[in-house]
N, C-alpha and C positions, 0 to 999 in steps of 0.2 A: 489587430484582429479581434473580432467579436463573435467567434464561432459558438460560444456558449451563452449568448444573450438569453436571459430569462430562465436558464436552467437552474435546478436545485441539486446540490451535490452534498454528499457526506464523505469526509476523509477521516478514517480512524488513524490514531497516532499522528494527528495533524498539528501538534503543538511544537514540534521541532523537526529538523532534518528534511527528509524526502517528503514527508506528509505536509510540512509547512510550505516547502517549495512548490508542491502540487497545488495546495490551496491558494497560494499567492497567484500562480499562473491562471487557475480557473477564474479567480476574481478579475484579473486583468482582461480576461476574455469574456466577461459579462455574467458569470454565474454568481449565485448566492451559495455560500459554503458553510456547512456545519463541520466543525472540527471537534475531535474527541481526544481525550488523554486522561491518564490517571491522576496527574498532579495539577491541582487547581491553579496554583500560582503561575506555572508555565503556560497553562491554557489561557489564562486571563491576559498574560503578556502577549501571547501569540495573537489572540483575537484583537487586542488593541492595535497591534502592528498591522494586521490585515484590514482593519477598518470596518465601516458600517455594513458591508456585505458579508461579514463573517459572524458566526455565533459559536461560542464554545459551550460544549455540553460535557461535563466531567463524567468519567466512567471508565470501566475496564471491559474489553471485549470478552473476558472470561466470565463475566457476570451477566446472566440473562436479564436480571432486573434492570441493569444499566442499559443494556441494548434496547429493552422494551421502552425505557424512559427516553432514550435518544430518538428512536423512530416515532414514538408517541409525540414528541416535541415537533419533529418534522411534519407529521401528519396534521397536528393542530395548527401550525403556523403556515404551512404551504400546501398541504393536502396531497402532495405527491413527491416522488423522488426520481430524478432523471439520471443521476450519476452516483455510483457507489464505489469508493476506493477503499478496499480492505487492505490497509497498509500497516496497521499496528503489528510489530514483530519483536522478537526477543531471541538473543543467542549469546553464547559464551564459549570461549576456547577451552575444551576439555578433551585430552587424548584418551583413546581406547585404553581401558584398564583402570581409569579413574572416574568414569562416568557414574553418577549416582542416579537413583530413581527420581529424586527431587529435581535434578537438572533436566532429565528427560521430560518429566511431567511439565515443568515450567515452559520449556520450548514448544512442546506439542500443544499445550493448553492455549497458548497465544497464537502460534503460527498456523495451526491446523484447525483445532476446535474453535478458536476465536474467529477465524475466517469463515468457517462453515456457518456458525450461528449468527454472525454479523450479516452475511448474505441472506440467510433464511429469514432473518427478522426484517430486513429492508425490502425484500422482494415483493411483498404485497402492495407496496407503494409505487412500484415501477410498472411501466407500460411500454407499448411499442416505441422504439427509438431509445430505450434505456441502455445504459452502458455500465457494466460491472468490470472493474479493474482490480485484479489481485496482484499484490506486490510479491514477486518471486525473487530469485537471486541467481547469479552465475554459479553459486555453490550447488544449486540443484542439478547441474549437469556436469560438474567437475568434482574431482577428488580434492579435498582441502584438509591438510593435517590439523588434527585436534578440533575439527569442526563438523564431525560426522552427524551429530544429532540435529544441529541447525540445518545442515545440508539436506538431510533426509526429510525434514519438515517442509523445506521449500520444494523438494521433488514431489511431495504429496500435493502441495498447492498447484503445481503444474497439472497434475492429473485431475484435480478437482475441476479446473477450467475445461479440460477436454470432456469430462463427463457431464458437466453442467451445460455445456454447449448443446449436448444431445437432449438433456432434460428441457431446455428452453426453446426447442424447435417450435416454430409457429407463434411464438409470443412477441417477436420483434425485439427482444432483449438480447444483447450481445454480452459475452463474457470473455475477457482476454487477460493474459498475464504480462506484466511489465517487470522485467528482470534487470535491475541495476547491477553494474559492476562496482569497483571500489569507489565509493562516494564518501567524502569526508563529512560525517555527521557526528552529532554528540554520541549516539548509540554505538556507531562504529568505533569511535575513539575509545569508548569505555570497554567494548568487547574485544577489540583487536589491538588497539593502540594507535596513536596518531602516526608514529614513525613507520609502523608496519603498513598503514594505509598509504602513506606517501610512497613507500617502496613498491607496493603493489601497483599503484597508479603509474609509477615510472616504468613498470614492466609491460604496460599495455602498448599496442601499436600507436595509440594517441600520444602516449608519453607522460600522462599526468592523471591524477585522480579526478573524479567527476564532482560537479557542484549540484546540490539539490535542485537548483533552478533548471538544470539541463534535463534531469529526470522529469521534472514537472512539465516541461515542454512536450515530452513524449506522451505523458499522461493526458495532456490536453488533446493531442491528436487522437488517442484511443477513446477519449470521452466525446469527441465531436463526430459529426456525420462524415468527416473526411475518411474515417475508418469504417464506413458503413458495410463494407463487404468482408469484414474480419470478425470472426468469432472462433473461440477455441485455440487462438493463436498465442504465441509467446514472442514478445518484442524485447530484444536486448538493447539496453543503453549502457554499454559496459566498456567503451573505449577499445573494443575488439578483444577483450580478455578471454572470453569463452569461445571466440570464433577462430582461433588459430591453433 
């Protein structure tokens, strides 16, 4: 399939996990993809694996100067942006009673403020037919022990999409949320633990955890004209975890 031929995309947090899987699928379908991440070494390795239709731009979504540099690069090299995936995220397991202000700030700075200002910085480069995809989570609609701060940040992301769909009326730009379930990534293994992810995946109706490439396939659908009648929506790629 070449649904994204000629499209220009940005995927934040694209050096590993779901972001990398999404970038890989976009390239397979014809797009040129800019990936971002804080760690230069991982970003360089990811860009090398993705090949000549990928470009790594180091930076953090919590730094406005980094966002300005990212989208300045996109503008200088391509003049426009067709697909924006606000995927960079952060979370850690901390039960109520032990949550610190620093942990709260870290999660909301990346997952909410980072998403907001990423989209706001990229929006001037987008036009009719543009697709904005926000990475949500099943935790945004479920109660998860020791994960309340992360979960609340993802619930906020869900409402950002609803509100922005209204703000973008008449522009031809769509915004949707893609909410993965248990997907075995480097971040998930660090935050939750590999064994816990395996157990969570086994508890889904599908019976196993997800692979980043499976989430990337759904992202490609939301990025393409196949989802042209969708905005303000949330699509779950979760093995049925939050659906039962």
